PAZAPA-4460 file (N, C-alpha, C; in steps of 0.05 Angstrom, whole numbers, plus 32768, in hexadecimal, padded with zeros to 4 digits):
% residues 320
    n_x    n_y    n_z   ca_x   ca_y   ca_z    c_x    c_y    c_z   seq   type   mol
   7EE6   819A   8189   7EF1   818C   8190   7F0E   817F   8191     1      M     A
   7F19   816D   8193   7F3A   8162   819A   7F3B   8152   8188     2      S     A
   7F24   813F   8177   7F30   812C   8164   7F35   8139   814B     3      I     A
   7F4D   8134   8141   7F5A   813D   812A   7F4E   8127   8108     4      H     A
   7F47   8130   80F9   7F47   8119   80DE   7F54   8127   80D4     5      I     A
   7F66   8114   80C7   7F7B   811F   80B4   7F6A   8116   8099     6      Q     A
   7F68   8122   8083   7F67   811F   8065   7F6F   8110   805A     7      I     A
   7F70   80F2   804D   7F7B   80EE   803F   7F96   80EB   8054     8      G     A
   7F9E   80EA   8066   7FBA   80D9   8071   7FC7   80C5   806C     9      G     A
   7FDC   80C1   805D   7FE4   80A0   8055   8006   809C   8065    10      E     A
   8005   80A5   8073   8020   80A3   807F   8015   8098   80A3    11      F     A
   8013   807F   80AB   800F   8071   80C3   801B   8082   80D8    12      F     A
   803D   8088   80D4   8046   808D   80F1   803F   80A9   80FA    13      R     A
   8039   80B0   80E4   803B   80DC   80E3   8018   80D3   80EE    14      E     A
   7FFE   80C9   80E5   7FEA   80C8   80F5   7FE6   80BF   8115    15      I     A
   7FFB   80AC   8115   7FFB   809B   8135   800D   80B6   8149    16      R     A
   8027   80B6   813C   802F   80D0   814D   8027   80ED   8150    17      E     A
   8011   80F2   813E   7FFF   8110   813F   7FEB   8104   814B    18      K     A
   7FE3   80EE   8157   7FC8   80EC   8162   7FAB   80F0   8156    19      Q     A
   7FB0   80ED   8140   7F99   80F2   811F   7F8C   80DD   812E    20      C     A
   7F72   80DE   8123   7F57   80CB   8121   7F64   80B1   810F    21      Y     A
   7F66   809A   8116   7F6A   8081   8108   7F5A   806A   8112    22      Y     A
   7F51   8060   80FE   7F3D   8046   8105   7F4D   802B   80FB    23      V     A
   7F4E   801B   810E   7F66   8008   8110   7F66   7FF6   80FB    24      D     A
   7F6D   7FF2   80EC   7F71   7FDD   80D6   7F87   7FC6   80DB    25      K     A
   7F97   7FC9   80EF   7FAD   7FB6   80F2   7FAB   7FA1   80F4    26      T     A
   7F8D   7F9B   80F8   7F83   7F7C   80F3   7F8E   7F68   80DC    27      A     A
   7F8C   7F77   80C5   7F99   7F77   80AF   7FB4   7F62   80AD    28      F     A
   7FC4   7F67   80BE   7FE4   7F59   80C5   7FDB   7F41   80D6    29      I     A
   7FD4   7F44   80E4   7FC7   7F29   80F1   7FC2   7F0F   80DB    30      E     A
   7FA4   7F18   80C3   7F8C   7F15   80B9   7FA9   7F09   809C    31      E     A
   7FB6   7F19   8096   7FC8   7F13   8087   7FDD   7EFC   808B    32      F     A
   7FE9   7F01   80A4   7FFB   7EE9   80A3   7FF5   7ED0   80B1    33      L     A
   7FE1   7ECA   80B6   7FD1   7EB7   80C9   7FC2   7EAC   80B4    34      S     A
   7FBD   7EB2   8093   7FA2   7EA3   8084   7FB3   7EA7   806B    35      N     A
   7FC6   7EB4   8063   7FD0   7EBE   804F   7FEC   7EA2   804B    36      N     A
   7FEB   7E97   8024   7FF5   7E87   8029   8008   7E85   800D    37      Q     A
   7FFF   7E98   8000   8010   7EA9   7FE3   8024   7EB7   7FE9    38      A     A
   8034   7EB3   7FD7   8051   7EC4   7FDB   8042   7EE3   7FD0    39      K     A
   8032   7EE3   7FB8   8030   7EFA   7FB5   8018   7EFF   7FB3    40      V     A
   800D   7F17   7FC2   7FF0   7F22   7FC7   7FE9   7F3C   7FB7    41      S     A
   7FCE   7F35   7FAE   7FC1   7F51   7F99   7FA8   7F50   7FAC    42      L     A
   7FA4   7F6E   7FB6   7F94   7F74   7FB6   7F89   7F92   7FB3    43      I     A
   7F6F   7F8A   7FAC   7F62   7F9D   7F8F   7F47   7FAF   7FB0    44      T     A
   7F49   7FC3   7FA9   7F34   7FD0   7FB8   7F2D   7FEB   7FA5    45      R     A
   7F15   7FF4   7FAF   7F0C   8013   7F9E   7F29   8026   7FA6    46      P     A
   7F2C   8041   7F94   7F38   8053   7FA3   7F2F   8060   7FB8    47      R     A
   7F3B   8070   7FCC   7F34   8075   7FE4   7F2C   8073   7FF5    48      R     A
   7F3B   804E   7FF8   7F2E   8040   800A   7F45   8038   8021    49      F     A
   7F51   8049   801E   7F68   8046   803A   7F7D   802E   8029    50      G     A
   7F8A   802A   8012   7F94   800D   800F   7FBD   801D   8015    51      K     A
   7FBD   8037   800A   7FD8   8047   800F   7FDA   8042   8028    52      T     A
   7FC5   8050   8035   7FCE   8052   805C   7FD8   803A   8064    53      L     A
   7FC0   8022   805C   7FD1   8004   8068   7FE5   7FF9   805B    54      L     A
   7FE9   7FFA   8045   8007   7FF5   803A   801B   7FFF   804E    55      M     A
   801C   8021   804D   8036   8032   8064   8033   801F   8079    56      D     A
   801A   8017   8081   8017   800D   80AD   8028   7FF9   80A2    57      T     A
   8021   7FE3   808C   8033   7FC9   808E   8058   7FCE   8086    58      L     A
   805B   7FEC   8078   8072   7FF4   807B   8083   7FEF   808F    59      H     A
   8072   7FFE   809C   807D   8009   80B4   807C   7FF0   80D3    60      E     A
   806A   7FDC   80C6   806B   7FBC   80DE   8080   7FAD   80D3    61      F     A
   8084   7FAA   80B3   8090   7F94   80B7   80B6   7FA1   80B9    62      F     A
   80B9   7FBE   80A7   80D6   7FCC   80A2   80E7   7FC0   80B9    63      D     A
   8102   7FB3   80B5   8118   7FB0   80C5   8125   7FCA   80D5    64      I     A
   8125   7FD6   80BD   812E   7FF3   80C3   812B   800B   80DA    65      N     A
   8106   8003   80D0   80FE   8010   80EA   80F9   8008   810D    66      M     A
   80F2   8018   811A   80E8   8013   8134   80CE   801F   8136    67      D     A
   80B3   800E   813E   809D   8010   8135   808B   800C   814D    68      S     A
   8093   7FF9   8164   8082   7FEF   8170   8072   800A   817E    69      R     A
   807F   801E   8189   8072   8036   8190   8055   8041   8181    70      E     A
   8055   803F   8166   8048   804E   815B   8026   8033   815B    71      I     A
   8030   801D   8160   801D   8008   815A   8012   7FFB   816F    72      F     A
   801B   8008   818D   8012   8007   81B0   7FF1   8011   81B3    73      N     A
   7FEB   7FF5   81B4   7FC3   8004   81AE   7FBF   7FF6   819F    74      G     A
   7FC1   7FF4   8188   7FB8   7FEA   8174   7FAD   7FCE   8178    75      L     A
   7FA4   7FC1   8166   7F97   7FA8   8161   7FAF   7F98   8169    76      Y     A
   7FC4   7F9D   814C   7FD7   7F89   814F   7FE8   7F81   8164    77      I     A
   7FEE   7F97   8175   7FFC   7F98   8186   7FF4   7F83   81A2    78      S     A
   7FDD   7F7B   81A0   7FD4   7F65   81B2   7FDB   7F49   81AB    79      K     A
   7FDF   7F45   818D   7FF7   7F28   8190   800F   7F2A   818A    80      N     A
   801B   7F2A   81A0   8035   7F31   81A8   8047   7F1C   819D    81      K     A
   8036   7F02   819B   804C   7EEE   818C   8056   7EF2   816D    82      N     A
   8040   7F03   816A   803D   7EFE   8148   8054   7F13   8146    83      L     A
   8052   7F32   8154   8066   7F46   8155   807E   7F47   8157    84      C     A
   8081   7F2C   816E   809F   7F2A   816F   80AE   7F19   8157    85      D     A
   809D   7F13   8147   80AA   7F03   8131   80AA   7F19   8119    86      I     A
   8094   7F21   811B   809B   7F34   8100   809F   7F57   80FB    87      W     A
   809B   7F5D   8114   80A3   7F79   8115   80B2   7F85   8110    88      M     A
   80B3   7F8D   8101   80D4   7FA3   80F7   80E9   7F8B   80F7    89      N     A
   80E3   7F72   80DF   80F3   7F5D   80ED   80F9   7F56   80D2    90      A     A
   80EC   7F68   80B7   80F9   7F60   809B   8101   7F6D   808E    91      Y     A
   8112   7F75   807F   8119   7F88   8068   8102   7F94   8058    92      P     A
   80EF   7FA7   804E   80DD   7FA8   8046   80DF   7FBE   8030    93      T     A
   80D8   7FB3   801B   80DD   7FD2   8003   80B7   7FD5   7FFE    94      I     A
   80B1   7FF0   8005   809A   7FFB   7FF8   809A   800E   7FE1    95      F     A
   8089   800C   7FD5   8089   8020   7FBC   806D   8027   7FB5    96      I     A
   8065   8035   7FB2   804A   8043   7FAE   804F   805A   7F8D    97      T     A
   803A   804B   7F82   803D   8059   7F66   8021   8067   7F60    98      L     A
   8013   806C   7F78   7FF5   807C   7F81   7FF6   8098   7F70    99      K     A
   8011   809D   7F6F   800E   80BF   7F62   8026   80C0   7F3D   100      E     A
   8028   80A4   7F3B   802F   80A2   7F19   8022   80AF   7F0E   101      F     A
   8030   80BA   7EF6   802F   80C5   7EE0   803D   80C1   7ECB   102      S     A
   802F   80CB   7EB1   8045   80C1   7E95   8034   80C5   7E80   103      G     A
   8036   80DA   7E70   8029   80DC   7E5C   8034   80D4   7E46   104      Y     A
   8050   80C7   7E47   8061   80B5   7E2F   805E   8096   7E41   105      T     A
   806C   8087   7E32   807B   8076   7E3D   8093   807D   7E46   106      F     A
   80A3   8089   7E40   80C4   808C   7E41   80BF   80A2   7E62   107      Q     A
   80A7   80BA   7E5D   80A8   80C4   7E81   809D   80B0   7E87   108      K     A
   808B   809A   7E88   808D   808C   7EA5   80A4   8079   7EB1   109      S     A
   80B0   8074   7E95   80D2   8069   7EA2   80DB   8079   7EAF   110      I     A
   80DF   808B   7EB1   80EC   80A2   7EC0   80DD   80AE   7EDD   111      N     A
   80CA   80A9   7ED9   80B8   80A8   7EF2   80C0   8097   7F06   112      M     A
   80C1   8076   7EF6   80CA   8061   7F05   80E7   8064   7F0F   113      L     A
   80FB   806E   7EF8   8110   8070   7F0B   8108   808A   7F26   114      K     A
   80FD   809A   7F21   8102   80B1   7F37   80F7   80A6   7F4D   115      D     A
   80E6   808E   7F50   80DD   807F   7F66   80EE   8074   7F75   116      I     A
   80FF   8061   7F5D   810F   8050   7F6B   812E   8065   7F79   117      F     A
   8129   807D   7F68   8149   808C   7F79   813F   8093   7F90   118      S     A
   8131   809C   7F8E   811D   80A5   7FAB   811D   808F   7FC7   119      E     A
   8111   807F   7FB9   8110   8061   7FCB   8135   805A   7FDB   120      N     A
   8142   8050   7FC2   8162   8057   7FCF   8165   806C   7FD6   121      I     A
   8166   8084   7FDB   816C   80A0   7FE0   815C   809D   8004   122      K     A
   8145   8095   8008   8136   809A   8021   813A   808A   8031   123      D     A
   813D   8060   801F   813E   8050   803A   815B   8038   803D   124      S     A
   816B   803D   801F   8174   802E   801A   818F   802F   8017   125      F     A
   819F   8041   800E   81B3   8052   800F   81D0   8048   8024   126      S     A
   81BF   8038   803A   81D8   802C   804C   81E3   8015   803F   127      F     A
   81D5   8006   8024   81E2   7FF1   8011   81F8   7FF6   800A   128      L     A
   81FC   8016   8008   8220   8019   7FFB   8230   801D   8018   129      L     A
   822C   8015   8025   823E   800D   8037   823E   7FFB   804C   130      N     A
   822C   7FDD   803B   822A   7FC1   8042   8243   7FBA   8044   131      S     A
   825A   7F9E   8054   826A   7F98   8045   825A   7F80   8037   132      E     A
   8247   7F81   802F   823B   7F62   8026   822B   7F68   8001   133      K     A
   8237   7F7C   8006   8227   7F88   7FEC   8245   7F8F   7FD7   134      I     A
   8245   7F82   7FC1   8258   7F80   7FAC   8263   7FA1   7F9F   135      T     A
   8275   7FAB   7FA1   8283   7FC1   7F94   8271   7FC4   7F73   136      D     A
   8273   7FB3   7F65   8263   7FB3   7F49   823B   7FBA   7F51   137      N     A
   823A   7FA7   7F5F   821A   7FB2   7F71   821A   7FCE   7F81   138      D     A
   8225   7FCF   7F85   822B   7FF0   7F9C   8224   8005   7F83   139      K     A
   8235   7FFA   7F65   823D   800D   7F54   8222   8013   7F47   140      E     A
   820D   7FFF   7F41   81FB   7FF4   7F38   81DE   8008   7F4A   141      R     A
   81E2   8004   7F69   81CB   8013   7F7D   81D0   802C   7F75   142      I     A
   81E8   803A   7F6C   81F8   8056   7F66   81EB   8064   7F59   143      I     A
   81E2   8054   7F3E   81D5   805A   7F23   81B7   805C   7F29   144      L     A
   81B0   8050   7F37   8192   8048   7F3B   8186   8063   7F48   145      L     A
   819C   8060   7F5D   8194   807B   7F77   819A   8096   7F64   146      Q     A
   81AC   809E   7F53   81B6   80B1   7F49   81A8   80B9   7F28   147      D     A
   818C   80A1   7F23   817A   80A7   7F10   8186   80A4   7EF2   148      N     A
   8199   8096   7EFD   81A9   8097   7EE5   81A6   8074   7ECC   149      K     A
   8194   8063   7EDF   8195   8044   7ED7   8186   8045   7EBA   150      A     A
   818F   8031   7EA3   817D   8028   7E8C   8169   801D   7E92   151      Q     A
   815A   801C   7E7A   8141   8010   7E79   813B   7FF3   7E86   152      E     A
   8156   7FDE   7E76   8158   7FC4   7E83   8166   7FC6   7EA0   153      D     A
   8171   7FD1   7EAD   817B   7FD0   7ECC   8164   7FDD   7EDB   154      E     A
   814C   7FEA   7ED2   8131   7FF5   7EE0   8123   7FDD   7EE2   155      L     A
   8121   7FCF   7ECD   8111   7FB6   7ED0   8116   7FA0   7EDE   156      I     A
   812F   7FA2   7EE2   8140   7F92   7EF9   813E   7F94   7F15   157      T     A
   8139   7FB3   7F1F   8142   7FC1   7F2A   8138   7FB2   7F4A   158      A     A
   8113   7FB2   7F44   8112   7FA8   7F65   811B   7F8F   7F6F   159      L     A
   811C   7F7A   7F4F   812E   7F62   7F62   8149   7F69   7F6B   160      N     A
   8155   7F78   7F60   8178   7F78   7F63   8170   7F86   7F80   161      F     A
   815D   7F99   7F85   8160   7FA9   7FA0   815F   7F97   7FB7   162      L     A
   8146   7F79   7FB3   8133   7F6F   7FC6   815B   7F4E   7FC7   163      M     A
   8163   7F50   7FB4   817A   7F40   7FB9   8196   7F47   7FC6   164      S     A
   819B   7F6B   7FC7   81A6   7F73   7FDB   81A4   7F7D   7FEA   165      C     A
   818B   7F76   7FEE   8188   7F7E   8012   817D   7F5D   801B   166      L     A
   8181   7F51   800D   8177   7F2A   801C   8199   7F33   8027   167      H     A
   81A4   7F2F   8013   81C2   7F27   801A   81CA   7F42   8031   168      R     A
   81C8   7F50   8035   81C5   7F64   8048   81C2   7F5B   806C   169      H     A
   81A9   7F52   806A   81A2   7F4F   8083   819D   7F31   8087   170      F     A
   819A   7F24   806F   81A1   7F08   806C   8186   7EFF   8079   171      G     A
   8176   7F10   806F   814E   7F05   8067   813D   7F10   8056   172      K     A
   8131   7F01   8054   811F   7F0B   8040   8110   7F27   803C   173      K     A
   810B   7F36   802E   80FD   7F41   8022   80E0   7F4F   8024   174      V     A
   80D2   7F56   8036   80B0   7F5C   8028   80AC   7F75   8016   175      V     A
   80A1   7F64   8000   809E   7F7D   7FEB   807E   7F86   7FF1   176      V     A
   8083   7FA4   7FE9   8065   7FAF   7FE8   8061   7FC5   7FD7   177      L     A
   8052   7FC1   7FBE   804C   7FCF   7FB2   802D   7FE2   7FAC   178      I     A
   8027   7FF2   7FB0   8013   8006   7FB3   8007   800F   7F95   179      D     A
   7FEF   800C   7F95   7FE3   8018   7F7F   7FF3   800A   7F64   180      E     A
   7FF6   7FEF   7F5B   8003   7FE8   7F4D   8002   7FED   7F32   181      Y     A
   7FE9   7FF3   7F30   7FD8   7FF4   7F1C   7FD4   8014   7F04   182      D     A
   7FDD   8027   7F1A   7FD9   803D   7F0E   7FEA   8042   7EF1   183      V     A
   8001   8036   7EF4   8020   803E   7EDC   8007   802C   7EC0   184      P     A
   8000   801A   7ECA   7FF0   800C   7EB1   7FD0   801A   7EA7   185      L     A
   7FC6   8028   7EC1   7FAB   803B   7EB0   7FBB   8047   7E9C   186      A     A
   7FD4   8054   7EB7   7FDF   8078   7EA1   7FDE   8074   7E86   187      K     A
   7FED   8057   7E83   7FF8   804D   7E6D   7FE5   8046   7E5E   188      A     A
   7FC6   8042   7E64   7FB7   8036   7E48   7FA1   8046   7E43   189      Y     A
   7FA2   8062   7E56   7F9F   807B   7E56   7FA8   808F   7E36   190      E     A
   7FC1   8088   7E34   7FD6   809A   7E2C   7FDC   8090   7E0E   191      N     A
   7FD9   8071   7E10   7FE0   805F   7DF6   7FFE   8053   7DF9   192      G     A
   8004   8043   7E13   8019   803D   7E0E   8014   8028   7E20   193      Y     A
   7FFD   801A   7E24   8001   7FFF   7E35   800D   7FE6   7E2F   194      Y     A
   8009   7FE7   7E14   8023   7FD2   7E09   8046   7FC7   7E18   195      D     A
   8045   7FE9   7E13   8061   7FE6   7E1A   8065   7FEB   7E42   196      E     A
   8055   7FF2   7E45   8050   7FFA   7E67   804D   7FD9   7E72   197      M     A
   803C   7FC6   7E6A   802F   7FB8   7E7C   8052   7FA2   7E6D   198      I     A
   805D   7F99   7E5D   8075   7F93   7E55   8089   7F92   7E69   199      E     A
   8090   7FA8   7E71   809F   7FB8   7E85   8097   7FB5   7E9F   200      F     A
   807C   7FAE   7EA5   8070   7FB1   7EC0   8079   7F91   7ECB   201      I     A
   806D   7F83   7EBC   8069   7F5E   7EB5   8088   7F57   7EB7   202      R     A
   809F   7F62   7EA7   80B9   7F57   7EB3   80C4   7F5B   7ECE   203      G     A
   80BC   7F7B   7ECE   80C6   7F83   7EED   80BC   7F76   7F04   204      M     A
   80A3   7F67   7EFC   8096   7F5C   7F1D   809F   7F40   7F18   205      L     A
   809C   7F3A   7EFB   80AB   7F17   7EF7   80BC   7F14   7F08   206      G     A
   80D7   7F27   7F09   80E7   7F24   7F0D   80ED   7F26   7F26   207      R     A
   80E0   7F32   7F32   80E0   7F3B   7F4F   80CE   7F20   7F5F   208      A     A
   80B8   7F16   7F53   80A5   7F0E   7F5F   809D   7EE9   7F5F   209      L     A
   80A8   7EE0   7F49   80A7   7ECE   7F3F   80B9   7EBD   7F44   210      K     A
   80B8   7EA3   7F50   80D4   7E99   7F5A   80E9   7E9B   7F69   211      T     A
   80E9   7EB9   7F72   80F7   7EC1   7F85   8104   7ECB   7FA4   212      N     A
   811A   7EB3   7FA1   812E   7EAA   7FB9   812D   7EC5   7FD4   213      N     A
   8129   7EDE   7FC9   8132   7EF3   7FD9   8118   7F04   7FE0   214      N     A
   80FE   7EEB   7FDC   80E2   7F01   7FD8   80DA   7EE1   7FFB   215      L     A
   80D6   7EF9   8010   80BC   7EF0   802C   80A7   7EF5   801B   216      E     A
   809B   7F03   8015   807F   7F08   8008   807E   7F21   7FF6   217      F     A
   805D   7F26   7FEA   805D   7F3E   7FE5   8036   7F49   7FE0   218      A     A
   8032   7F62   7FEA   801C   7F66   7FE0   8021   7F7C   7FC9   219      I     A
   8016   7F80   7FC3   800C   7F92   7FAC   7FE5   7F92   7FA7   220      L     A
   7FE5   7FB8   7FAA   7FCF   7FBC   7FA8   7FC7   7FD0   7F94   221      T     A
   7FA9   7FCA   7F8A   7FA4   7FE5   7F77   7F81   7FE5   7F7A   222      G     A
   7F76   7FEC   7F65   7F5F   7FF1   7F5C   7F50   7FE0   7F4D   223      C     A
   7F63   7FD1   7F38   7F63   7FC1   7F20   7F6A   7FA7   7F2C   224      L     A
   7F59   7F99   7F18   7F70   7F75   7F1A   7F73   7F77   7EF7   225      R     A
   7F8C   7F7E   7EFC   7F94   7F74   7EDF   7FA0   7F58   7EDA   226      I     A
   7F97   7F4F   7EC4   7F8E   7F32   7EBC   7FB0   7F23   7EC5   227      S     A
   7FAE   7F0D   7ED2   7FC8   7F07   7EDE   7FD8   7EFB   7EC4   228      K     A
   7FC4   7EF6   7EAA   7FD5   7EE4   7E92   7FE1   7EFB   7E82   229      E     A
   7FDE   7F18   7E8F   7FE8   7F2C   7E84   7FFC   7F38   7E96   230      S     A
   7FFF   7F3B   7EA8   8013   7F3F   7EBA   8022   7F34   7ED4   231      I     A
   8012   7F20   7ED4   8017   7F10   7EEE   8029   7EF4   7EE8   232      F     A
   802E   7EE8   7EC4   8031   7EDA   7EBE   8047   7EC9   7ED5   233      T     A
   8041   7EAF   7ECD   804F   7E96   7ED8   8059   7E98   7EF6   234      G     A
   8045   7EB1   7F09   8047   7EB1   7F27   8039   7E95   7F35   235      L     A
   803D   7E85   7F36   802C   7E6C   7F47   8020   7E6D   7F56   236      N     A
   802B   7E7B   7F77   8025   7E89   7F88   8015   7E9D   7F87   237      N     A
   7FFF   7EA2   7F84   7FFA   7EC6   7F81   7FD7   7EC1   7F87   238      F     A
   7FD0   7ED0   7F96   7FB9   7EC8   7F9F   7FAA   7EF3   7F9B   239      A     A
   7F95   7EF4   7F90   7F86   7F0D   7F8D   7F6B   7F0F   7F9D   240      C     A
   7F74   7F1E   7FAF   7F57   7F20   7FC6   7F47   7F40   7FB7   241      Y     A
   7F2F   7F3D   7FAC   7F1E   7F4A   7FA5   7F06   7F4E   7FBE   242      S     A
   7EF5   7F65   7FB5   7EDD   7F70   7FBF   7ECA   7F5B   7FC0   243      I     A
   7EC8   7F4B   7FB1   7EC2   7F2F   7FAB   7EC4   7F1B   7FB7   244      S     A
   7EE1   7F21   7FC5   7EE4   7F05   7FD4   7EE2   7EFF   7FF7   245      G     A
   7EE8   7EFB   8005   7EE6   7EF4   801D   7EF7   7EF6   8032   246      Y     A
   7F11   7F00   802C   7F21   7F0A   8035   7F29   7F2F   803E   247      D     A
   7F2B   7F34   8057   7F3E   7F53   8055   7F22   7F5F   8053   248      F     A
   7F02   7F58   8061   7EF0   7F62   8054   7EEF   7F82   805B   249      L     A
   7EEF   7F7B   8078   7EF4   7F95   8087   7F11   7FA5   8090   250      D     A
   7F20   7FA2   8083   7F31   7FA8   8086   7F3D   7FCF   806E   251      K     A
   7F28   7FCB   805C   7F2D   7FE7   804C   7F15   7FEE   8050   252      F     A
   7F15   8009   8051   7EF3   8016   8051   7EEE   8013   8070   253      G     A
   7ED6   8024   8073   7ED0   8027   8094   7EB1   8013   808C   254      F     A
   7EB7   8003   80A8   7E9C   7FF1   80B1   7E86   7FFE   80BA   255      T     A
   7E74   7FF7   80BE   7E57   8009   80CB   7E62   8014   80EA   256      E     A
   7E6B   7FFE   80FA   7E71   8005   8114   7E8D   8018   8115   257      N     A
   7E9B   8015   80F6   7EB5   802B   8102   7EA5   803C   80FA   258      E     A
   7E95   8048   80E7   7E88   806A   80E2   7E77   8066   80FF   259      V     A
   7E68   805D   8108   7E55   805A   8123   7E6C   8064   8136   260      D     A
   7E7C   8064   8138   7E99   8067   814F   7EA8   8084   8148   261      T     A
   7EAC   808C   812F   7EB5   8099   8126   7EA2   80B4   8134   262      L     A
   7E8A   80B2   812B   7E74   80C9   8128   7E6A   80CA   814F   263      L     A
   7E6B   80B7   8156   7E6B   80BE   8178   7E8B   80C8   817E   264      E     A
   7EA0   80BF   8177   7EAC   80D0   817C   7EB2   80F2   8177   265      E     A
   7EA6   80FA   8169   7EA0   811A   815B   7E80   8120   815F   266      I     A
   7E76   8116   816F   7E5C   811D   8184   7E45   811D   816D   267      Q     A
   7E45   8108   8156   7E34   810C   8140   7E1F   80F8   8140   268      Y     A
   7E1A   80E2   814B   7E12   80D0   814A   7DF8   80CD   813E   269      S     A
   7DEE   80DE   813B   7DCF   80E7   812E   7DD5   80EE   8111   270      D     A
   7DEA   80EA   810D   7DF0   80E8   80EC   7DF2   80D3   80DF   271      K     A
   7DEC   80BD   80EF   7DE9   809E   80E1   7DE3   8098   80D4   272      K     A
   7DCB   80A4   80C2   7DBE   80A0   80B4   7DC1   80A8   8094   273      K     A
   7DC5   80C7   80A0   7DD1   80D0   8082   7DEA   80C8   8089   274      I     A
   7DFB   80C0   808A   7E19   80B0   8080   7E0E   8097   8071   275      I     A
   7DFC   8090   8087   7DF9   8074   8073   7DEF   8074   8059   276      K     A
   7DDE   8082   8054   7DCC   808B   803A   7DD3   8091   802B   277      D     A
   7DF3   80A8   802B   7E00   80B2   8020   7E28   80A1   8017   278      W     A
   7E29   808F   8030   7E48   8080   8025   7E3F   806F   802B   279      Y     A
   7E30   805D   8033   7E2E   8037   803B   7E2B   8033   8018   280      D     A
   7E3B   8035   7FFA   7E3A   8024   7FED   7E48   8010   7FE3   281      G     A
   7E5A   8002   7FF2   7E66   7FEC   7FEB   7E5B   7FDA   7FFB   282      Y     A
   7E58   7FC3   7FE5   7E5B   7FA0   8002   7E71   7F8F   7FF7   283      V     A
   7E85   7F84   8008   7E9F   7F77   8001   7E90   7F59   8006   284      F     A
   7EA0   7F49   7FFA   7E89   7F2F   8004   7E78   7F26   7FF3   285      G     A
   7E63   7F25   8006   7E4B   7F1C   7FFE   7E38   7F2D   8014   286      D     A
   7E49   7F38   802B   7E30   7F42   803F   7E47   7F55   8050   287      S     A
   7E59   7F64   804D   7E73   7F78   8062   7E65   7F90   804E   288      Q     A
   7E4D   7F9F   8064   7E52   7FBF   8058   7E66   7FCA   805D   289      K     A
   7E6E   7FDC   8043   7E8C   7FF1   804C   7E80   800F   803F   290      I     A
   7E7E   8021   8053   7E8C   8034   804B   7EAC   8041   8040   291      Y     A
   7EA3   8058   802D   7EB4   8062   8027   7EBF   807B   8031   292      C     A
   7EDD   806C   8044   7EE6   807F   8054   7EEB   809E   8052   293      P     A
   7EF7   80A1   8038   7EF7   80BA   8028   7EE8   80CD   8037   294      W     A
   7ED1   80C5   802B   7EB8   80CB   802B   7EAB   80DC   804B   295      D     A
   7EB3   80C5   8057   7EA2   80C5   806F   7EB8   80DA   8085   296      V     A
   7EC8   80D5   807E   7EDE   80E1   808B   7EDE   8106   8082   297      L     A
   7ED8   810B   8074   7EDF   8123   8065   7EB6   812D   806A   298      L     A
   7EA5   8120   806C   7E96   8135   8075   7E99   8132   80A0   299      Y     A
   7E9E   811A   80A3   7E9F   811D   80C8   7EB3   813B   80C3   300      A     A
   7EC5   8141   80B1   7ECB   8154   80B9   7EBB   816F   80B9   301      K     A
   7EA9   816C   80A9   7E9A   8186   809E   7E89   8183   80B3   302      S     A
   7E82   816F   80C4   7E73   8170   80DD   7E80   817C   80F2   303      L     A
   7E99   8185   80F7   7EA1   8181   810B   7EA7   81A7   8108   304      M     A
   7EA3   81B2   80EF   7EA2   81CA   80EE   7E89   81DB   80EC   305      K     A
   7E71   81C3   80E7   7E52   81D5   80E5   7E42   81BA   80E4   306      S     A
   7E34   81B8   80FA   7E1E   81A6   8103   7E06   81A4   80E5   307      P     A
   7E04   81BD   80DE   7DF8   81C0   80BD   7E05   81B5   80A4   308      K     A
   7E1D   81B2   80A8   7E2E   81A7   8092   7E1D   8184   8087   309      A     A
   7E1D   818A   806D   7E17   817F   8057   7E1A   8169   8049   310      V     A
   7E19   814B   8048   7E23   8135   803A   7E34   814A   801D   311      P     A
   7E4A   8145   800F   7E4A   813E   7FEE   7E56   8125   7FE7   312      E     A
   7E5C   812F   7FD4   7E66   8119   7FB9   7E8A   811C   7FB8   313      N     A
   7E8D   810B   7FD9   7EAA   8115   7FD2   7EBB   80FF   7FC4   314      Y     A
   7EB0   80F3   7FC0   7EC4   80D7   7FB3   7EC8   80E1   7F9A   315      W     A
   7EB7   80E0   7F8F   7EB2   80E9   7F70   7EBD   80FC   7F65   316      I     A
   7ED2   8111   7F7F   7ED5   812B   7F6B   7EFB   8127   7F6F   317      N     A
   7EFF   8108   7F6E   7F19   8108   7F76   7F28   80F6   7F65   318      T     A
   7F16   80FA   7F47   7F26   80EF   7F37   7F15   80EF   7F1C   319      S     A
   7F1F   80F5   7F04   7F18   80F6   7EE4   7F0E   80DF   7EE3   320      G     A
***
C-alpha cells in the first residue's frame, strides 16, 4: 500500500513534505481565531492525543520567520483565504515544548530550562543579535541565554525578555505557544520539589502572560489543569478548555468519521467494530465520541502488515 503512517509524528512540516497520512485538524485555527476572546488559553487533553503536533502546526502557521503556504495547501484552513492573508506567517512566535522535560532535583530542572531557552535562541532567534532595534545590553543578555550562562533570576524573566526583543525587532506583538506546560510540575511533584518549581513557573508565566503589551495571545497545552490560584495568579483574561467543555471537541484525537476514513484508505473497513470496541474510549463535551489516535494508528499500521493483526493496549504502555 502507498499510504505511509508515521507513528508519533510531531513535526507538521515533515509530515506534509513526506506526504505521510495526516488527519486534518487545521480547522482548530479558524475556530480559535473566530471565537476565542482570551489573551491566554489553556487546553487540557489526555496524553497521546496530538497536542504537540497541533502546537507545531500553529507554530508553522503563525511564525513570521516561516513560509508555510505550500504545506498548508489543500487543508481546511487554506480555504479561508482572508484569515490566511491576515494571520499566516504574520507574527513573531515563540514555541516551547516541555514534553521531554525531566529533572530529579530542582537545580537539574533549572538547568534543563536553560537548555530549552538556549536551543530556542540558537535555532530560531539568533538574528536578534544583528538587529539595530535591540540594545547592546540586551544583546549581551541574549548571548548569556544562548550560551546557557543565565542565572536563575534571569531565567525566570527570559520568556518575557525574549517577547520584548521580538516585539521591538518586528514591530508586532508575539504569539506564545507552550506545549505540555504541566510536565515540569508533574516531575517536581514526583521528586519532592513541587513548591520550588511552582513558584518558579508562576513567576515565569506571570511576567510573560499577565498584562503584557508584548503579547498577541498565548496557548498552553497539557494533560492537567493546575489550579488558577496556584499558577495563573492574576491572569484576568484567561480561559481553560477541558474535555468537559464544548470548544475544540473534535480537534484533538480522532472522530468516528476520521477513523472510518483511515480504515477505508488502508482497505480495512471491516475492522470498524473491533476498533470501536477497543479504542472508542472518550466522550468530549456531552456527546462527542473520540478515539485515541495513538492506539488507532498503531493498530492500522499492524493491519497493513498483516490482516491477522490483533489490537493491543498500546496507549497504556507509553507511561509509568
